[in-house]
C-alpha positions as CSV (number, residue, x, y, z in Angstrom):
1,M,162.8,22.8,133.9
2,K,162.1,20.9,137.1
3,R,165.0,18.4,137.6
4,A,165.0,16.0,140.5
5,I,167.5,13.4,141.9
6,Y,166.2,10.0,143.0
7,P,169.2,8.7,145.0
8,G,169.6,5.2,146.3
9,T,171.7,2.0,146.4
10,F,169.2,0.2,144.2
11,D,170.6,-3.2,145.2
12,P,168.7,-4.3,143.3
13,I,166.0,-2.0,141.8
14,T,162.6,-3.1,142.8
15,N,159.0,-2.6,141.7
16,G,158.6,-0.3,144.6
17,H,161.4,1.9,143.2
18,M,159.8,1.7,139.8
19,D,156.5,2.9,141.3
20,I,158.2,5.9,142.8
21,I,159.9,6.6,139.4
22,R,156.6,6.5,137.6
23,R,155.0,8.9,140.1
24,A,158.0,11.2,139.9
25,C,157.7,11.3,136.1
26,N,154.2,12.8,136.5
27,I,155.7,15.7,138.6
28,F,159.1,16.5,137.2
29,D,160.6,17.2,133.8
30,E,163.8,15.2,134.4
31,I,164.6,12.6,137.0
32,I,168.2,11.6,137.6
33,V,168.3,8.2,139.2
34,A,171.6,8.4,141.1
35,V,172.9,5.0,142.0
36,A,175.2,5.3,145.1
37,E,178.4,3.3,145.3
38,S,177.6,2.5,149.0
39,E,180.6,0.3,149.8
40,A,179.6,0.6,153.5
41,K,176.4,-1.3,152.8
42,N,178.3,-4.1,151.2
43,P,176.0,-4.4,148.2
44,M,175.1,-7.7,146.6
45,F,175.6,-6.3,143.1
46,S,178.5,-4.1,141.8
47,L,177.9,-0.4,141.0
48,K,178.2,-1.2,137.3
49,Q,175.6,-4.0,137.6
50,R,173.2,-1.8,139.6
51,I,173.5,1.0,137.1
52,E,172.8,-1.5,134.3
53,M,169.7,-2.9,136.1
54,V,168.3,0.6,136.5
55,E,169.1,1.6,132.9
56,N,167.4,-1.5,131.6
57,A,164.4,-1.1,133.9
58,T,163.9,2.6,132.9
59,K,164.8,2.4,129.2
60,D,161.2,3.3,128.2
61,F,161.1,6.4,130.5
62,P,162.3,9.4,128.4
63,K,162.5,11.6,131.5
64,I,165.0,9.4,133.2
65,R,168.8,9.6,133.3
66,V,170.9,7.1,135.3
67,I,174.2,7.9,136.8
68,G,176.5,6.4,139.5
69,F,177.9,8.5,142.3
70,H,180.2,8.5,145.3
71,S,179.9,11.8,147.0
72,L,177.7,13.8,149.3
73,L,174.2,14.2,147.9
74,I,174.5,18.0,148.2
75,D,177.7,18.0,146.1
76,L,175.9,15.9,143.5
77,S,172.9,18.3,143.5
78,D,175.4,21.2,142.8
79,N,177.0,19.3,140.0
80,L,173.7,18.4,138.4
81,K,172.0,21.8,139.1
82,A,169.2,20.0,140.8
83,N,167.8,21.1,144.1
84,I,165.0,18.5,144.5
85,I,165.6,15.1,146.1
86,I,163.0,12.4,145.7
87,R,162.7,9.8,148.5
88,G,160.2,6.9,148.9
89,L,158.4,6.3,152.2
90,R,157.0,2.8,152.9
91,A,156.5,2.9,156.7
92,V,156.9,4.9,159.8
93,S,160.4,3.6,160.3
94,D,161.3,5.0,156.8
95,F,159.9,8.3,157.8
96,E,162.1,8.7,160.8
97,Y,165.3,8.0,158.9
98,E,164.3,10.0,155.9
99,L,163.3,13.0,158.0
100,Q,166.7,13.0,159.6
101,M,168.5,12.7,156.3
102,G,166.3,15.5,154.8
103,Y,167.1,17.8,157.7
104,A,170.8,17.0,157.5
105,N,170.9,17.7,153.8
106,A,168.9,21.0,154.3
107,S,171.4,22.0,157.0
108,L,174.2,21.7,154.4
109,K,172.3,23.3,151.6
110,K,169.3,25.5,152.3
111,E,168.0,25.4,148.7
112,L,167.7,21.7,148.7
113,E,164.1,20.4,148.9
114,T,163.2,16.8,149.6
115,V,159.9,15.4,148.2
116,Y,158.6,12.2,149.8
117,L,156.5,9.8,147.7
118,M,154.7,6.8,148.9
119,P,154.5,3.7,146.8
120,S,151.2,2.2,146.0
121,L,149.9,-0.3,148.6
122,E,150.9,-3.3,146.5
123,H,154.5,-2.3,146.7
124,A,154.6,-0.9,150.2
125,F,156.4,-4.0,151.6
126,V,159.0,-4.3,148.8
127,S,162.5,-3.4,149.6
128,S,165.9,-4.2,148.2
129,S,166.9,-5.9,151.5
130,V,163.8,-8.2,151.2
131,V,164.7,-9.1,147.6
132,R,168.3,-9.8,148.6
133,S,167.2,-12.0,151.5
134,I,165.0,-14.0,149.1
135,L,167.8,-14.2,146.5
136,Y,170.2,-15.5,149.1
137,F,168.1,-18.6,149.4
138,D,167.4,-18.8,145.6
139,G,163.8,-17.8,146.1
140,K,161.4,-16.4,143.6
141,V,161.6,-12.6,143.1
142,D,159.8,-12.2,139.8
143,H,156.9,-10.3,141.4
144,L,159.3,-7.9,143.3
145,V,161.7,-6.6,140.6
146,P,161.2,-5.3,137.1
147,E,161.5,-7.9,134.3
148,E,164.6,-6.2,132.8
149,A,166.4,-6.3,136.2
150,L,165.4,-9.9,136.7
151,K,167.0,-10.9,133.5
152,L,170.3,-9.5,134.6
153,I,170.0,-10.9,138.1
154,K,169.4,-14.4,136.7
155,S,172.4,-14.0,134.3
156,L,174.7,-13.2,137.3
157,R,173.6,-16.1,139.5
């Protein structure tokens, strides 16, 4: 069984994340979407809310399991017996950061492989930080986040 971890803050989950999840479902038998606590990033939504958003958005994906975590990614991969990490790449700036993180993780655990997936062009500009910026000013994000996440976002505001 090919099990992969798709880690992130998902603050909130976006259509770009969903695009990566759909693509990963075509490649792997099980994808564990690991929602990072990420207190250092000062998330807009609590860990519980972010997990709920991801669970709701992926409820029709039988290959998806959603968990929260607060540890090194390599420790999580050991606990889950998963040596494949999925990361999304939108732009060159993402590549530089993700390459560094991939190498850092590989230096800590040689068996760990990182697979980079690009979102489709229509989602290439979408990021959680863009969504948060728009939400801050009560702007429209319907086209940027999954409908199930949007419902929760609206109920919290």
